[in-house]
C-alpha positions in Angstrom: 66.7 57.0 1.6 69.5 57.3 -0.8 69.2 55.4 -4.1 71.7 52.6 -3.5 72.2 52.0 -7.2 74.0 55.4 -7.4 76.5 54.2 -4.8 77.6 51.3 -7.0 80.8 51.6 -8.9 80.4 53.0 -12.3 81.4 49.7 -13.8 78.4 47.9 -12.1 75.7 50.6 -12.6 75.0 49.1 -16.1 75.1 45.5 -15.0 71.4 44.3 -14.9 71.9 41.6 -12.3 73.8 43.9 -9.9 71.2 46.7 -10.4 68.3 44.3 -9.8 70.0 42.9 -6.7 70.6 46.3 -5.3 67.0 47.5 -5.9 65.6 44.4 -4.2 68.0 45.0 -1.2 66.9 48.6 -1.1 63.2 47.6 -0.9 63.9 45.3 2.1 66.0 47.9 3.8 63.3 50.5 3.3 60.6 48.3 4.9 62.8 47.5 7.9 63.6 51.2 8.3 59.9 52.1 8.4 59.3 49.4 11.0 62.2 50.6 13.1 61.0 54.2 12.8 57.5 53.2 13.9 58.9 51.7 17.1 61.7 54.2 17.9 60.2 57.6 16.9 58.0 58.8 19.7 55.9 61.1 17.6 54.1 58.1 16.1 52.6 57.4 19.5 49.5 59.2 18.4 48.0 56.0 17.1 50.2 53.5 18.9 48.5 50.6 20.8 48.7 50.4 24.5 51.2 47.5 24.5 53.7 49.5 22.4 53.4 52.4 24.8 54.2 50.1 27.7 57.3 48.8 26.0 58.6 52.3 25.2 57.9 53.4 28.8 60.1 50.6 30.0 62.8 51.4 27.5 62.7 55.1 28.4 62.8 54.4 32.2 59.6 56.3 32.9 59.5 56.9 36.7 55.8 56.8 37.1 53.2 55.0 35.0 50.5 53.4 37.0 47.2 55.1 37.4 47.5 57.1 34.2 45.2 57.2 31.2 46.6 56.1 27.8 47.0 59.6 26.6 48.8 60.6 29.8 51.1 57.6 29.3 51.9 58.7 25.8 52.7 62.2 27.0 55.1 61.1 29.7 56.8 58.6 27.3 57.3 61.3 24.6 58.9 63.6 27.1 60.7 61.0 29.2 64.2 61.8 27.9 63.8 65.5 28.1 62.4 65.4 31.7 65.2 63.0 32.8 67.7 65.6 31.7 66.0 68.2 33.9 65.3 65.8 36.8 65.9 67.4 40.2 64.8 70.9 39.1 61.8 73.1 39.4 61.3 72.9 35.6 61.1 69.1 35.7 58.3 69.2 38.3 56.3 71.8 36.4 56.8 69.9 33.2 55.5 66.7 34.7 52.4 68.4 36.0 51.8 69.9 32.6 52.1 66.5 30.9 49.3 65.2 33.2 47.0 68.2 32.4 47.6 69.7 35.8 48.2 73.4 36.5 51.1 73.4 39.0 53.1 76.1 40.8 56.2 75.7 43.0 57.2 78.2 45.6 60.7 77.8 47.1 61.5 78.7 50.6 63.2 82.0 49.8 60.0 83.1 47.9 57.8 83.0 51.0 60.4 83.4 53.8 60.3 79.7 54.9 62.9 77.4 56.3 65.9 76.7 54.0 65.4 74.0 51.4 61.7 73.7 51.9 59.1 74.4 49.2 55.3 74.5 48.6 53.4 73.0 45.7 50.0 74.3 44.5 48.2 72.0 42.1 45.0 72.8 40.3 43.0 69.5 39.7 39.8 71.2 38.5 40.0 69.4 35.1 41.0 66.0 36.6 39.2 65.8 39.9 40.7 64.5 43.1 40.7 61.3 45.0 43.1 59.3 47.1 44.8 57.9 44.0 45.4 61.4 42.6 46.9 62.6 45.9 49.2 59.6 46.1 50.2 60.2 42.5 51.1 63.9 43.2 53.1 63.0 46.2 55.0 60.3 44.2 55.7 62.7 41.4 57.0 65.4 43.7 59.2 62.9 45.5 60.6 61.5 42.3 61.4 64.8 40.5 62.3 67.2 43.3 65.8 68.0 44.3 67.1 65.5 46.8 68.0 68.2 49.3 64.6 69.9 49.1 61.6 69.0 51.2 57.9 69.4 50.5 56.4 71.6 53.2 52.8 72.1 51.9 50.8 70.5 49.2 47.8 72.7 48.3 45.2 71.1 46.1 42.9 73.4 44.3 39.5 72.1 43.0 37.3 74.6 41.4 33.8 74.0 39.9 33.4 75.5 36.4 29.6 75.1 36.3 27.4 78.1 36.6 24.8 76.2 38.6 25.5 73.9 41.5 22.7 71.6 42.5 22.8 70.3 46.0 20.3 67.7 47.4 19.7 66.9 51.0 17.4 64.5 53.0 16.5 64.6 56.6 15.0 61.7 58.6 13.6 62.5 62.1 11.6 60.6 64.7 10.2 60.8 68.2 9.7 58.1 70.8 6.8 58.6 73.3 6.3 56.3 76.3 2.9 56.4 78.2 2.7 55.0 81.8 -0.5 54.3 83.8 -1.7 57.3 85.8 -0.6 57.3 89.5 -1.3 60.0 92.2 1.4 60.4 94.7 2.5 62.9 97.3 -1.0 64.1 98.2 -1.3 67.0 100.8 -4.2 69.1 102.2 -4.7 72.1 104.4 -8.3 71.3 105.5 -9.4 70.7 109.1 -10.5 67.1 109.7 -12.9 66.3 112.7 -13.2 62.6 113.6 -16.0 61.3 115.9 -15.7 58.1 117.8 -18.0 56.1 120.1 -17.4 53.1 122.4 -20.2 50.8 123.7 -19.6 48.2 126.4 -22.0 45.5 127.9 -22.9 45.9 131.7 -22.7 42.8 133.8 -25.0 42.6 137.0 -24.1 40.2 139.9 -26.7 39.3 142.7 -25.6 37.4 145.9 -28.2 35.5 148.1 -27.8 34.0 151.6 -26.9 30.3 151.6 -29.8 28.0 151.5 -32.3 30.9 150.9 -34.1 31.9 147.8 
């Protein structure tokens, strides 16, 4: 800051009381200036607490904030004004992806012979991973920063493993159910000749008639 004593009229620069009062005032103003700079200058967000970042995000009208890490929040707050000026352009979309450590690519309809005012987005999430939250975040970012007359046709999400070795484990559980019933013989047939012998025996009854009165 400028030495305020040098701004005093020449007649007061040699007045001890006025000089002392001016120096005391300058000390207070310098302290206030440092405090204001700590709040307003975004480059000091490096060591800023989470609560201060939240306040600045509200002040800078950050369009998306939920679901981000603290470092990602700081990045979007630092660049909020710049991105707002470019909102509705391809540059704004790519810049937002970059702030979130995502590698993004936008193809407009005339670049792939698509329908007018449609575009494709290809996002590499290899460093971030992907889940339902990430997909919803990407869709929200694209909807927020795209041109209002443009429509997202395809969202390609690229996830590449950078490990040289990939270990995959599997487990298989199998079983067999066996039911044993009592042995039963059915539907018997034979081609052999069968001879059957039969005999019938009957008792013989004898009747003798004698003259009446005789023996």
